[in-house]
Backbone as a ProteinNet text record, in pm:
[ID]
protein_1_A
[PRIMARY]
MIAVWPQRWGDKPAGPGCTYLHGVGDPANVGAIVRSAPALSGGNVVRRPDRAEPHPPKAVRARRGAIFSVPLMRAQVGETP
[TERTIARY]
-19030.4	-18945.9	-18793	-18793.2	-18710.7	-18555.4	-18433	-18360.1	-18219.6	-18146.4	-18054.5	-17941	-17848.5	-17718.7	-17601.9	-17512.4	-17459.2	-17337.8	-17284.8	-17221.4	-17066.5	-17036.8	-16926.4	-16765.1	-16695.5	-16586	-16461.1	-16343.5	-16214.1	-16143.2	-16045.5	-15970.1	-15821	-15803.5	-15639.6	-15652.3	-15588.1	-15558	-15614.7	-15616.3	-15655.1	-15599	-15483	-15453.8	-15390.6	-15280.5	-15191.4	-15222.9	-15363.1	-15363.7	-15514.6	-15592.4	-15711.1	-15742.2	-15888.8	-15936.7	-16035.3	-15984.3	-15975.8	-16153.8	-16238	-16356.6	-16365.1	-16295.3	-16284.8	-16393.8	-16417.7	-16566.8	-16714.1	-16705.9	-16831.3	-16986.9	-17085.6	-17150.3	-17274.2	-17303.4	-17456.2	-17400.9	-17482	-17496.9	-17509.1	-17546.8	-17562.6	-17397.7	-17304.9	-17187.7	-17100.4	-17117.1	-17048.9	-17062.7	-17195.2	-17204.3	-17115.1	-17111.1	-17048.2	-16915.9	-16894.3	-16732.3	-16689.4	-16740.3	-16695.1	-16718	-16814.1	-16842	-16749.6	-16688.6	-16570.2	-16438.8	-16429.7	-16298.9	-16206.4	-16238.1	-16147.8	-16046.2	-16130	-16075.8	-15970.4	-15990	-15925.2	-15768.2	-15812.2	-15719.2	-15697.3	-15749.8	-15779.7	-15780.4	-15767.2	-15805.5	-15922	-15877.3	-16016.4	-16060.7	-16162.8	-16248.8	-16252.9	-16163	-16161.6	-16234.6	-16326.2	-16415.2	-16390.4	-16440.9	-16430.4	-16575.4	-16531.5	-16690.8	-16787.4	-16720.9	-16864.1	-16876.3	-16882.4	-16944.6	-17061.7	-17088.2	-17195.1	-17179.4	-17255.6	-17283.4	-17292.2	-17202.2	-17203.6	-17334.4	-17386	-17486.7	-17653.2	-17660.1	-17819	-17888.6	-17993.6	-18049.2	-17984.4	-17984.3	-17929	-17772.5	-17705.4	-17617.1	-17584.4	-17640.8	-17630	-17668.5	-17774.3	-17797.9	-17727.6	-17631.5	-17541.2	-17435.3	-17386.6	-17274.9	-17311.1	-17436.8	-17445.5	-17369.8	-17300.3	-17208.3	-17105.5	-17077.3	-16957	-16932.6	-17073.4	-17111.2	-17063.2	-17012.4	-16995.2	-16837.9	-16782.4	-16624.3	-16517.5	-16599.9	-16510.6	-16497.4	-16411.8	-16380.4	-16376.1	-16467.4	-16456	-16357.7	-16341.6	-16257.9	-16314.8	-16262	-16313.9	-16196.5	-16175.3	-16045.9	-16044.9	-15993.3	-15940.8	-15918.7	-16013.2	-16034.6	-15949.6	-15863.9	-15768.8	-15861.2	-15803.5	-15838.1	-15732.3	-15868.5	-15774.6	-15762.2	-15645.6	-15595.5	-15697.4
2913.1	2937.3	3045.5	3110.4	3235	3236.6	3279.1	3282.3	3366	3465.6	3575.2	3522.5	3521.3	3525.7	3593.6	3659.2	3720.9	3640.7	3698.3	3608	3571.4	3472.1	3442.2	3444.8	3530	3550.3	3529.5	3454.8	3445.6	3527.3	3549.2	3687	3668.2	3505.3	3466.8	3312.1	3285.7	3157.2	3076.5	2914.3	2825.7	2724.8	2672.7	2534.8	2562.2	2488.9	2482.9	2553.5	2562.5	2630.7	2699.2	2700.5	2767.7	2785	2767.9	2774.5	2886.5	2973.9	3108	3120	3184	3187.1	3304.3	3309.1	3410.5	3462.3	3401.9	3423.2	3357.7	3316.9	3259.9	3311.8	3307.6	3406.6	3314.1	3206.9	3152.1	3083.7	3134.4	3023.4	2939.9	2826.5	2692.5	2652.1	2744.9	2670.5	2727.8	2829.1	2887.2	2742.6	2707.9	2621.8	2460.2	2423.2	2292.9	2326.2	2410.5	2423.7	2447.5	2520.5	2503.9	2353.5	2289.8	2191.3	2070.8	2087.4	2028.6	2074.4	2197.2	2256.5	2168.6	2131.2	2036.4	1936.5	1885.6	1770.2	1862.3	1938.3	1983	2076.1	2151.1	2236.2	2218.6	2182.2	2160.6	2324.6	2389.1	2542.1	2589.9	2749.8	2822.3	2834.8	2905.5	2927.7	3096.6	3161.8	3326.2	3342.7	3456.5	3484.9	3648.4	3664.5	3851	3902.4	4012	4084	4123.9	4118.4	4146.8	4056.1	3915.8	3802.7	3728.7	3607.7	3544.1	3522.3	3547.8	3525.5	3397.2	3380.1	3190.7	3169.5	3287.9	3262.4	3262.7	3285.9	3234	3092.4	3095.8	2968.4	2853	2916.4	2818	2770.5	2862.8	2807.2	2777.6	2784.3	2717.5	2566.7	2509.6	2377.8	2350.7	2371.7	2325.8	2295.8	2350.3	2337.4	2221.9	2194.4	2137.5	2116.6	1987.4	2004	2080.4	2111	2187.8	2350.2	2373.3	2527.7	2523.6	2432	2465.1	2435.9	2372	2308.1	2410.9	2484.8	2511.6	2696.1	2753.7	2864.3	2962.1	3068.1	3175.3	3290.5	3318	3478.9	3561.5	3695	3763.6	3843.1	3873.3	3887.1	4059.4	4114.5	4233.7	4292.4	4355.1	4403.2	4532	4548.3	4645.3	4742.1	4869.2	4947.6	4919	4903.5	4873.1	5018.9	5109.3	5203.3	5216.5
-8483.5	-8413.9	-8462.2	-8431.2	-8568.7	-8467.6	-8499.8	-8416.6	-8543	-8457.1	-8491.9	-8455.6	-8546.3	-8519.4	-8563.5	-8514.5	-8624.1	-8692.7	-8807.2	-8908.2	-8864.5	-8841	-8801	-8887.7	-8877.3	-8987	-8928	-8967.2	-8927.4	-8946.6	-8859.8	-8893.2	-8908.6	-8885.7	-8948.3	-8946.6	-9073.6	-9137.5	-9039.4	-9075.4	-8959.8	-9040.9	-9058.7	-9113.8	-9243.6	-9315.6	-9400.2	-9535.4	-9587	-9695	-9724.4	-9825.7	-9820.7	-9970.1	-9936.1	-10099.9	-10148.9	-10245.5	-10261.3	-10378.2	-10330.3	-10402.1	-10500.9	-10617	-10685.5	-10762.3	-10898.5	-10955	-10927	-10786.6	-10798.1	-10761.2	-10821.9	-10809.4	-10773.9	-10761.7	-10694.2	-10573.6	-10480.8	-10342	-10324.6	-10397.4	-10384.6	-10425.7	-10528.8	-10573.5	-10430.9	-10441.1	-10264.8	-10150.5	-10142.5	-10040.6	-10060.4	-10197.7	-10247	-10244.5	-10243.3	-10235.6	-10096.7	-10025	-9876.2	-9816.6	-9846.8	-9832.8	-9853.2	-9976.9	-10004.2	-9969.9	-9925.2	-9913.4	-9789.4	-9676.5	-9592.7	-9697.6	-9784.6	-9886.6	-9939.6	-10002.8	-10084.8	-10058.5	-9951.2	-9869.4	-9760.3	-9642	-9551.5	-9392.6	-9491.6	-9402.9	-9467	-9423.9	-9443.9	-9588.3	-9593.1	-9738	-9695.4	-9857.3	-9868.4	-9989.6	-9953.2	-10044.6	-10095.7	-10201.3	-10239.7	-10200.9	-10129.9	-10069.4	-10116.6	-10280.8	-10375.3	-10461.9	-10412.6	-10476.3	-10374.2	-10396.4	-10349.6	-10170.4	-10106.4	-9976.1	-9970.2	-9851	-9760.4	-9686.7	-9667.2	-9545.3	-9577.8	-9680	-9736.6	-9732.2	-9714.9	-9677.1	-9810	-9901.6	-10025.5	-9983	-9998.7	-9956.5	-9831.3	-9715.2	-9595.9	-9609.3	-9711.2	-9756.3	-9792.9	-9908.2	-9967.4	-9904	-9809.6	-9704.8	-9607.6	-9560.3	-9469.4	-9362.3	-9270.2	-9152.5	-9146.1	-9307	-9310.6	-9266	-9235.6	-9197.3	-9037.4	-8978.1	-8831	-8835.2	-8894	-8922.6	-9010.4	-9084.1	-9217.4	-9187.3	-9150.7	-9092.2	-9264.6	-9251.1	-9330.4	-9332.8	-9433.4	-9428.4	-9557.3	-9518.5	-9624.8	-9700.7	-9848.1	-9884.1	-9914.6	-9866.7	-9884.2	-10048.4	-10100.2	-10282.6	-10319.6	-10334.5	-10341.8	-10479.1	-10477.8	-10590.3	-10706.8	-10821.1	-10963.9	-11048.6	-11064.7	-11166.7	-11224.8
[MASK]
+++++++++++++++++++++++++++++++++++++++++++++++++++++++++++++++++++++++++++++++++

């Protein structure tokens, strides 16, 4: 059986803090950080759009139950001069 769902991204902060993924390149590391985020900040996980994706199978396996409870957001990366 195969199912396809659109990726869910948060549009506003949820909670008092957030965890920002700046230079994380491995999807498994992204998943582990997302899984630990509720204990660290209690809020969203924000990632740079040009870094590792949080939705590939490797990252989803590392996220375990946090895939449904931790909101993900994309950071806006401005141009550097």
